[in-house]
N, C-alpha and C positions, 0 to 999 in steps of 0.2 A: 362359610360362603353365604352370601346373600343372593336371593333370587329377585329379579325385578317383578313387581306386582302392579296390579291396577286393572281397571276395567277397560273396555275397548276404546272409549273416548280418551281416557288418560294415556293409553298407549299411543294413540294418534298424536296427542299433544307432545309427548316425549319425542316422537319422530320429527314432528314439524319444528319443534323448538331446538333443533340441534345446532343452530347458528344464531348469534345475537342479532343479526340483521333481519331475521324472518320472524314475524308474529304469526306463526302457523300460516293459514291461507287467508286470514281476514283482510289482508292488504292486496289481494289479487286483482282488484278492479279499481281504477281511478277515473273520476269524471271531473272536469275542470274547464276553465276558459270558455270559449264559444263552441259548445257541443263537442268538445274534444274528450277523448278517453283512451285508456291503455288497459289491456288485459295481460296478466302474467301467468295465466293458467297453464300455458305450454312450457313454462320455465324461462321464456324470453318475452320481451315486450312486443305486443301486437296492438295496432291502432284499433280503437272502437269508434263507431260512428253513430251509436244509438242513444248517446247521452242527451239530456234535456237542459243541462246547465248552460246558462249564458250570463257570465259574470266576470268580474275583474280580478278579485283576489281570493279570499279564503273560501275553501270548500272542504267537504269530508265525504268519505264513502266507507262502507263496511260490507264485508263478504263473509260467507259461511266459513267457520274456522276449520272444518274438516274437508269440505268439498271445494271451497273457493268460489262457490256460486254467489252472485251479487245478492245482497239483502236489501239495501236502500242507500240513497245518497242525498246530499243537501248542499245548498249554497248559503245557508243561514237565514233564508227567507221562506223557501219552499222545500218540502221533502218529497222525493220521488221513490216509488217502491221498485221492486225487482223487475217489474214489467214496464218501467219508465212512465208509469202513470202517477199523477199526484196522489200521494198517500191520503187516506181519510184523515181529515183534520190537519193536513200537512201544509197549510198556507198560513201566512200571517206571523211567522216567526220574526223576532225583532233583531236579527243580525243585520249586516249591511254589506253591500257588494264591494265597498271600498275598505272594509276592515281586514287587517292582516290575517287574523284568525276569526273570520266571521262565524265559523261553525266548527265544533269539535265533537265527534261522536265517540262516546265512551260506553262500552257494554257493561251491563251488570257483571260483577266478577263471576257469577254462576255460568256465564257464557263460556268460560274456559274450563269448567268442570262438569258441565251438564246438569247443574243444580236447578233448584225449583224456579228461580227467577231468570233463567238464561234467555228468556224472551224479551226482557226489558232493556232499553237503551236510553242513555241520557244525552241530550243535545245541548251543548253549551254555546251560547251565541254572544257576540260582541258587537256593539254599535261602533260607529265611525268616530274616532278622535274624541272620546269622552262626551258623545252626544247623549241625549236624554234617555235613551233606551237602556243604557248601561250593560251590565253583565248578567245574563239570565240562563235558566235551563228549562228544557221541555223534556217530556218522556214519551218514548215510542213503545207500544206493546206490539211486538212483531207477530204474536200468535193471533191477533185479531184479523178478521176478514180473510179467513182461509190462508193465513200466512203472508198476506200482503201488508199487514200492519195498520196501526192507527196511532196518531198523536193523541194521547189520552190526557196529557197535562201540558200546558203551554205557557211559556214566558214568565216563569217564577223568578222574581228578582233576587239576585245575590248581592250585587254592588250597583249603586246608582252612578258612581264615578269609576270609570274603568279606563285602562289602556286597551289596545287592540290585541292583547296577547293572551294565549292559552296553550297549555300543553298538559299531557296526562302521562303518568308513569305508574307501573305496577308496584305496589308496596312489597316490602320484604315480609310483611305479615300476610299469611295466607288469606285469600279472599278479600283483598282490599286494593283499590286503585286510588291514587292521588291525582286530583285535578288542580293545576296551578295557574294562577293569574297574577299579573302585576297590578297592584293598586295604583290609582292615579294620585299624584300630588305629594307623595312621600316615598320612602324607601322600603315600603312594606310589600311582601308577597303573601298571598293566601294559598294554603294547601287544603283542598276540600276532600275529605275521605268519602269514597263510595264503597259500601259493603253489600252483602247479599240483600239486606233489608232496605237498601236505598241510599240516597244522599244524606250524609250526616252533617248538616250545616252547623249544629251546635258544637261539633267537634273540630271545626276548622282550626288549622294551625297557622299562626302568624309568624313570619320571619322578617326581621329588619336587617337589610343587607348593606345599607349605606349608599344605595343607588337611588337617586331621585329623578323623577320624570315630570318636573313641573313645566318644562318648556312644551309648548303645544305639540310640535311634531315628534317629540320624544315619546309620545304614546304609540308611535308606529315602529314596527320592526319585529322580526320573528323571535319567538321564544321557543327554543328547541332543546329537547333532551338528548343526551348521548344514547346510543343503542342499548347499553346496559342499564341506563337509568340512574347512574351514580353521579351525573353532572348535568348542569343546565347552562346553556349559553343564550344571551339576550342581546339583540341588536338595538342600537339607539340611532335612528335615522338622522335626527337633527344634531346630535352630539358627535357624530362620526366615530363611533366606537362600538365594540362588542365586549361584554363582560362574561366571564366564565365562573360559575358558582358550583361548589360541591353540593350534592343533594343526599340527604339521609333517607333512604327508602323505608326505614322503620318508622321514624318519627314524623316525616314529612317536612322537616326543617331544611331551609336553604341557607347555607353559610355565606358570609360576605365573599365578594369576588376574590379569587386567588390570582386571576390574570385579567388584565385589561388590554385589549387589542385596539390601540388608538390610531388615529390618522387614516381610518378607512372611510372615505367620503361617502356620506349617505348609506351607511351600513344597513342592510335590509335582510337579504336572504342568508340563512345559516344552515349548514348541515355537517354532520360528523361522518368520518369514514366508518365502514362496517366494524373495524377493530377498535374504534374509539380513539385512535392515536392521532388523527388529523382532524383539524377544524377548517371548514371552508366558509368563506364570507364573500358575499356578492354586494357590490355597490348597486344601489337602486338606479341611479341615472347619472350622477355628476361625473364620476371617474370611469365608470363602465368597465370594471375589472373584476376578476375572480382571484381571491387570495387563498393561500393555503398556509396553515400554521401547524407546527409539530408540538402537540400537547406533551409528548414525552421528553422533550429537550430540556436542558438545564434552565433555559430562559425562553419559554414559548413565544413571548412577545417579540423576540428578536429573530424568530425563525421564519419570518415571512417569505413566501415564494409567490410571485405573481404568475399564475398559470395561464392567464388569458386576458387580453384587453381588446375591446371593440369600439369603434366609433358609432356603431349602428343601433344597438339594442339597449333597452332598459332591462337590466337583470332583475328577475323577480325571485320567487321562492325556489328552494332546492329541496328535493325529497329523495331519500335513499330507497331504492326499489328492492323487491324480493330477490332480484337477480344480482344484487351486490353493486349495482351501478347507481350513480347519483344523477338525477334528471333535473334540469334547470328550465324554468319557465322564463319567457322573455316577451317584451312588448316593444312597440315603436311609438314615439311621441309624434303626433301629427296635429298641428293647430291646437296644442295644449291638451289633446286627448290621447290616451293610451289605446292604440289599436293592436290587434292580435298578430301573431307570427305563426306560420303553418308548420312549425317544427319545434322540437325541444333540443337544447344542447345536452350533452352527456359527458360525465366524467367516468371513463370506462374502468379505471383501476384506482379507485380512490384511496386505497391503503398505501399506494406508492408515493414517494417523495417527488415534489417538483413536477417537471415535464413528464416524468414517468407515469403520472396519474392518467395521462392520455385523454386530454380534453378535446372534444369535438363540437364544433359550433352547430351546424345543422345536421345533427346526428339521427334524430328520430322524427320522421314526418307523420303528421296526424291525419292522413287520408282525407285531405280537403277541409279539415276543421282547424281551429286556431287556439293557441294558448295565449293567455295574457300574463299576469304576474303571480297567479296563485296556483298551488298544487295541494292535494289532500293533506290533512293533518291527522296523524295516527297516534295511538297509545304506544308508549315505548317502555322498555324494560321488560324482559321476558317474564311471564307469569309462571315461573318454574313450580311444578308440584314438588313435594318433598322428594329429594333425589336419593337414589340408592346406588352406591358404587360397588362393583364386584371385581376383584383382582383375579381374573381367570388365569390360572397357571397350572402347568403339569406338576405332579407331586415330586418329580425328580428330573434331573438333567445329567448328562454325561460330563465328566471332568473337562473334556475338550470343547464343550459347547458353551454358548453364551445365550442366556434367556433375556428377552426384552419384555419386561412387565409393563402392561398398559391397562389402565382402568377400563372395564367394559361396561357400557351403558348406552342408552339411547341419546345421552347428552354429549355435547361438546363442552367440557368444563371450562370455567373461567380461570381457575388456579389449581395448582397441585403442590403438595408438600409431602415428600417422602421421609422415611425414618432417618436418612442420612443428611437431611437438610436440602436435598435437591428440589428444585421447583420446576423441572422439566416435565413434559407430559408422559414420558416413559422413563424406565430405569433399567439399565443393563445389569444383569445378575450373573455371576460366575461362581460364587461361594455359597455353601450351604448356610441356611439361617432363616430367621423370620424377616419378612419385608412388609411394610405397611405404607399406606398413602392416605392422606386427607385431601379431599377435593371440595371445591366450592363451585356452585352454578347459580348465578344470580345471588340470592340471599341464602341459599341452602348449603349445608355442609354435611359431609358424610365421610366415614373412614372404613377401610377394610385392610385385612392383613392375610398373608399366606406364609406357609413354611415351604421352602424349597430345599430338597435334599440333592446333594451332588454325588453321583455314583462314580467311584474311581474307575479308571480304565482297566480292562483286563490286563494283568501284568504277570509274566512268567519269569522267574529268576531262580535257577537251580544252584547258583553260586559258581565258583571257579572250578575248573577241572581239578580232580583230587586223586592222590595216591594214598592208599590206606593199607595198613599192615595185614588186616585179616577181615574176612567176610563174616557175617553179612553187613550191608550198609543200607540205612533208610534214606530215601530220596523223597523230596516233596516240597510243596509250597503251601502257605496258609494265608491267603488273601481273602478278606471278606468280600471283595469285589468279584470274586470268581464263582461262577455258577456251574461250569462244566469243565471236566478234565479228560484228556486223552493222552495216554503214554504210548511211546513207540512199542511197548510190550503188549499193548491192547488193553491195559488196565484203565479204569475210569474213576479211580479214587484219588483223593488229594495227595496220598503218599504211597510209595511202593518200597519193597525191600529187595535189594539186588545182592548177588553173591558171585557174580562173574565180571571180569574186566570187560569194558566195552563202552560204547556210546549210548546214552539214554536221552530221549527227547520227550518233552511234554508240550501239549497245546492246550491253552486255557481260553475260555470265552465267557462273556456275559452280554447283556443287552447293548453294551457300548462297543462291542467288537471282540477281537481275539488277539492273542499274543503267543509266542512260543520261545522255548529255550532248550539248549542241549548241553550236556555235561559228559566228560570222559572220566570214567572211573577205572583206576588201576589198583589191583590187589597184589601185594608183594609178600613173599615168605618171610616169616620172622627169623632173626638170628638165633644162635644157640642161647640157652638160658644163662650160660656163663662163658666168659671169654677164655680161650685156650691158645697159648703160644707154644708150639712144639719146637724145642731147641735141641738139636742132636748133641749127644755126649761125646762124640768123636768124629773126625773126618781125616782123610789121608790125601794130602796134596802132593802125590807122587806122579801125577800125569799118567796114571794107568786107566783113566776114564771112569774110575769108580770112586765116588765120594771125594772128588778132588776139591770140592768147595763146601764151605760152611753156608747153609741156607736154613732159614726158619720157615716152617710150614704153618701158614694162617691165611684166611681170606683177606686180602689187603683192603677190599672195599669196606670191611668192618673194623679196620684198625685206624686209629687216629693218634697223633702226638707220639709217634714211635721213636725210641732211642735204644741202640745196642752199643755197648762198649766192651772191648776185650783188654785184659791187663796181663803182663808177664809176671813172673814170680817175684820180680823186684818192685811190682806195683806201677810199672810204666804203662801208660795207655798206648797200646800198639795197634788198635783198630777201633773205628767208630762209624756208625751209620744211622741216619734217621729215615731210611727207606726200608720198609718191612720186606721188600723183595730183593734185598742186597745179596751178593755172593762174595765170600772171602776165601782167597786162595792160601791163606796162612802166611802170607809174606810179612816181613818185619820191617818197619821203617827205620833201618840202620844200615850203614856200610859194613858193619861187622857181621858177615854172614855166618861166622862161627857161632855167634849168639843165636842167629836164626836156626842154625842146625841143632843147637842144643835145646831149642824151644820145643817142649813136648806136651806141656800142660799149660793152659791159659785159664784165667778166671774171667767171668763175664758178669755184666750187669745189664739187664734189659727191662725197660718199662714201656707200656703202651696203654692207650685208651681204646676200648673195644665196644662195639655195639652189642647190646644184649636184648633179646626179644625184639620189639618193634620200635619202642620209643625211648629206651633207657641206655645209659652208657656205664661202663665199669673200667676202672683203672687197675691194671695188673702189673706187678713187679716180680721179676724172677732173677735169681742169682745162682751161680754154680761154676763148675769147671768143665772144660772141654779138652779132651785128649787129642793131640795132633800126631798122627801116625805117619812117619816119613819113610 
């Protein structure tokens, strides 16, 4: 068996990363729109009113991974610290208030392990529609100024021509985060690795996916990762579509689109359900609808469900909250300008299909502040530490029990593979043997096995009632499952010896219960060692009441297959019987009574099978003469 290990922070991470939709507590605070904010510290959304942001689209916030306390936030131009003051050096960033992802905050990977550089954060900014400021990064040192932070490096150029898109995903390689952006003017994506030592621009990975964004407005639209980080969806505002790309968290490569969701007018906002099975797309303005697609269906592009349509609002960005709900920002177009809305729409059950997802229009009010069309951008894909699975199970179960094997850990695993090929999260066990499971969580894999013994139920069987020739007799049972014995005689051994007829009972028990049985034993006397047929040599059928009949003396219960025949002197058969208890009065089967009167001696033949001892038989044959005295 394995034991979960790790220091305190790692234990916290394992606890917080139990669901793919929660990035520990780093996403606990959101600031966006016109001074609007949300806190998820209590487990449910609560409006915040202390935010300093006043912007239209892209924003980002970051909170303490263990406590959920606010660290800092930004609109891509200015950085505010946890006290809502402008951070030292926190002005002059080259993002833009009208950029889809004006700002993306990415912690140094040490942030998730408590490593040396856990105080460093990278701020990636986008300019508006391929304007001159391009795609850049700045660095925040949160340990400066007594934990209030400082922007220590600012506006380092990565791409001079950019779209407004940026997302970040934890790599499958420990201690690495990928930052992705869509290059302007061709079908190239860039994946930029961040490791403990910093941004690795020379190691950027280029992916050509076949998706071109040459049209001016196709620089606009959300780039969003699935919660698990294994896929990316990108909206094309001008081309009225969304493309879905597999993402390799090891290599940083983005594969060509496997699905294209076409006909979504002005596709802009995107979000995945917590389980990653549903994709939600929001029109920016033209159609004003929210669409749902089933990624798991045979043809996701044909699985469209329109879950809401409105004539009133511009739908902006969507963001999955730590509470498992999807929040939608909205605005209103007035005289060509997008103005704020005092509430957010909410998809309450985003894992459910169609109307069951429970969309609500004005679901979350912002305590007097306003949203526009932006919501915070977060790192996706759980940064799992190396997982350890433990199949906690008893060493044995009773034969009438069923054991449910379940991997025990701080994780909720992504996949399971049992030794019998089952992929369920648990396995029902009723037979003895070895059982094993291989689990995956994010990019990590581990296995464990256990042996389960099955204890037979206590079982008492003394056999059928028995009759035996002679004493003594040994009674008993020999079951490995039996621990305790109690006979009606008071004996406590597995076997006893009895020599008297009667009823004998045993009660047996083990940790799985008890059972009892009873047997009747009858002892019988053995028959003589040799069979004896006592045939008289004479009898007198004269009606004087003395020896008037010929009878044979033998225990009839010990005689089988009996035959007695009497012959006259001429060899005629004059009497015959197969009953050992017969009586013959000497009568002669003839009308000639003179012959009967003359009959004084008869010959006989007698044969019989007799019981000898207890279990043997003997055939006896006797011949002779019998005198009849008249």
